C-alpha positions as CSV (number, residue, x, y, z in Angstrom):
1,M,-13.7,4.9,-22.3
2,Q,-13.8,8.3,-20.5
3,N,-16.7,7.1,-18.4
4,K,-14.6,4.1,-17.2
5,I,-11.7,6.4,-16.5
6,K,-13.9,8.6,-14.4
7,E,-15.4,5.6,-12.6
8,I,-11.9,4.4,-11.6
9,I,-10.9,7.9,-10.4
10,S,-14.2,8.2,-8.5
11,N,-13.7,4.8,-6.8
12,S,-10.2,5.9,-5.7
13,I,-11.6,9.1,-4.3
14,D,-14.4,7.3,-2.5
15,I,-11.9,5.0,-0.7
16,K,-9.9,8.1,0.3
17,H,-13.1,9.6,1.7
18,D,-13.6,6.4,3.7
19,I,-10.0,6.7,5.1
20,L,-10.6,10.3,6.0
21,A,-13.7,9.4,8.0
22,N,-12.0,6.4,9.7
23,V,-11.0,7.8,13.1
24,E,-9.3,4.5,14.2
25,L,-7.2,4.3,11.0
26,L,-6.1,8.0,11.3
27,Q,-5.2,7.4,15.0
28,N,-3.2,4.3,13.9
29,I,-1.3,6.4,11.3
30,E,-0.5,9.0,14.0
31,Q,0.8,6.2,16.4
32,V,2.9,4.7,13.6
33,V,4.5,8.1,12.9
34,S,5.3,8.4,16.6
35,V,6.9,4.9,16.9
36,I,8.9,5.4,13.7
37,V,10.2,8.7,15.0
38,T,11.2,7.2,18.3
39,C,12.9,4.3,16.5
40,F,15.0,6.6,14.4
41,K,15.8,8.9,17.3
42,N,17.1,5.8,19.1
43,D,19.4,4.9,16.2
44,G,17.1,2.1,15.0
45,K,16.1,1.0,11.5
46,V,12.9,0.5,9.6
47,L,12.7,-2.6,7.3
48,F,10.0,-3.1,4.7
49,C,8.7,-6.2,2.9
50,G,6.1,-6.9,0.3
51,N,5.4,-9.0,-2.8
52,G,4.7,-7.8,-6.4
53,G,3.4,-4.3,-6.5
54,S,3.6,-4.1,-2.7
55,A,7.3,-4.9,-3.1
56,S,7.6,-1.9,-5.3
57,D,5.7,0.2,-2.8
58,A,7.9,-1.1,0.0
59,Q,11.0,-0.1,-1.9
60,H,9.6,3.3,-2.8
61,L,8.8,4.1,0.9
62,A,12.2,2.9,2.1
63,A,13.8,5.2,-0.4
64,E,11.7,8.2,0.8
65,L,13.1,7.6,4.3
66,S,16.7,6.7,3.4
67,G,17.0,9.4,0.8
68,R,14.8,12.4,1.4
69,F,11.2,13.4,1.1
70,Y,10.8,17.2,1.3
71,I,13.8,18.1,3.4
72,D,17.5,18.1,2.4
73,R,18.7,16.1,5.5
74,A,20.7,13.2,6.8
75,P,19.6,9.7,5.6
76,L,17.5,7.5,7.8
77,F,18.1,3.7,8.0
78,A,15.3,2.2,5.9
79,E,15.6,-0.7,3.6
80,A,13.3,-3.0,1.6
81,L,14.2,-6.6,2.3
82,H,13.7,-7.9,-1.3
83,V,16.3,-5.8,-3.1
84,N,19.0,-8.5,-3.4
85,T,17.9,-10.8,-6.2
86,S,20.7,-13.2,-5.6
87,Y,19.6,-13.7,-2.0
88,I,15.9,-14.0,-2.9
89,T,16.6,-16.7,-5.5
90,A,19.0,-18.6,-3.3
91,V,16.8,-18.6,-0.3
92,S,13.7,-19.4,-2.4
93,N,15.6,-22.3,-3.9
94,D,17.2,-23.6,-0.7
95,Y,14.5,-22.9,1.9
96,G,11.4,-21.9,0.1
97,Y,9.8,-18.5,-0.7
98,D,8.0,-18.4,2.6
99,Q,11.4,-17.8,4.3
100,V,12.8,-15.0,2.2
101,F,11.9,-12.1,4.6
102,S,12.1,-14.0,7.9
103,R,15.7,-14.9,7.4
104,L,16.6,-11.3,6.7
105,V,14.6,-10.1,9.8
106,D,16.8,-12.5,11.8
107,A,19.9,-11.1,10.2
108,F,19.1,-7.4,10.3
109,G,16.4,-6.9,12.9
110,R,17.1,-5.8,16.5
111,K,14.8,-5.1,19.4
112,D,12.8,-1.9,18.9
113,D,13.6,-1.8,15.2
114,I,10.5,-1.7,13.0
115,L,9.2,-4.1,10.3
116,I,6.5,-2.7,7.9
117,G,4.8,-5.3,5.8
118,L,2.7,-4.4,2.8
119,T,0.2,-7.1,1.8
120,T,-3.1,-6.3,0.2
121,S,-4.7,-9.5,1.4
122,G,-3.0,-9.7,4.7
123,N,-2.4,-13.4,4.1
124,S,1.1,-13.5,2.5
125,K,2.9,-16.3,4.3
126,N,6.4,-14.9,3.8
127,I,5.3,-11.6,5.4
128,I,3.5,-13.4,8.3
129,N,6.7,-15.5,8.9
130,A,8.8,-12.3,9.0
131,F,6.4,-10.8,11.5
132,E,6.5,-13.9,13.7
133,N,10.4,-13.6,13.7
134,A,10.2,-9.8,14.3
135,N,7.9,-10.4,17.3
136,K,10.4,-12.9,18.8
137,I,13.2,-10.4,18.4
138,G,11.1,-7.6,20.0
139,M,10.7,-5.5,16.9
140,I,7.7,-3.3,16.3
141,T,5.5,-4.6,13.5
142,I,3.3,-2.5,11.2
143,A,1.0,-4.1,8.6
144,M,-0.4,-2.2,5.7
145,T,-3.3,-4.3,4.3
146,G,-6.7,-4.2,2.7
147,Q,-10.0,-4.3,4.6
148,Y,-9.8,-6.1,8.0
149,G,-6.2,-7.1,7.8
150,G,-6.4,-10.8,7.0
151,D,-4.3,-13.3,8.9
152,I,-1.4,-10.9,9.6
153,N,-3.7,-9.0,11.9
154,E,-2.8,-11.3,14.8
155,F,0.9,-10.8,14.3
156,C,1.1,-7.0,14.1
157,D,1.4,-4.2,16.6
158,Y,-0.2,-1.7,14.3
159,L,-2.7,-2.3,11.5
160,L,-3.2,0.2,8.7
161,D,-6.0,-1.6,6.9
162,I,-7.5,0.2,3.9
163,P,-11.3,0.0,3.8
164,S,-11.4,-1.8,0.4
165,K,-11.0,-5.2,-1.2
166,D,-10.0,-3.7,-4.6
167,I,-6.2,-4.4,-4.9
168,P,-5.2,-1.4,-7.1
169,R,-7.2,1.0,-4.9
170,I,-5.6,-0.5,-1.8
171,Q,-2.1,-0.1,-3.2
172,E,-2.8,3.5,-4.2
173,S,-3.9,4.2,-0.6
174,H,-0.8,2.5,0.8
175,I,1.3,4.9,-1.1
176,M,-0.8,7.8,0.1
177,I,-0.5,6.7,3.7
178,G,3.1,5.9,3.2
179,H,3.8,9.4,1.9
180,I,1.9,10.9,4.9
181,I,4.1,8.9,7.3
182,C,7.3,9.8,5.5
183,E,6.4,13.5,5.5
184,L,5.5,13.6,9.1
185,V,8.5,11.5,10.3
186,E,10.8,13.8,8.4
187,K,9.2,16.8,9.8
188,E,9.2,15.5,13.4
189,I,12.9,14.6,13.2
190,F,14.4,17.4,11.1
191,E,12.3,20.5,11.6
């Protein structure tokens, strides 16, 4: 069993080495930090969406921005769109699950706000629908996906695609990159 444990850890490390060597991805992360900082400095908000484990990751990253990361500071407006279970179940029942995020984007999103969607495949219809609505509003869209981005690639302004097709390793890397973004945004705004 220890060999399997080592193999899993080694695979995770290999993907992180691939990220470290991916100049385009690193530049995209830097640009994402910049647009988020600008959004917050202009009194905007950052909305997150994801399904399953990616919903947990979306909520985690929203909490890092709205609460605190390293610095004891004022809160930033960041929210995960799936946190109201009554809303999710009602909209899923009345309109279909494909509409759960897009309707909240219409309600909460404003021009120059940011929508970050986490989808390992890049093909989650409810997230793509939310990105389509966000684009109509004039929001900035950031997709965190697996390798190549999937269908959402054509709907996002910034693509943070992890060079892997292994879902658990993609999600681990989403959290790593999310933490990098949170740390740098906090530092740029508050230090």
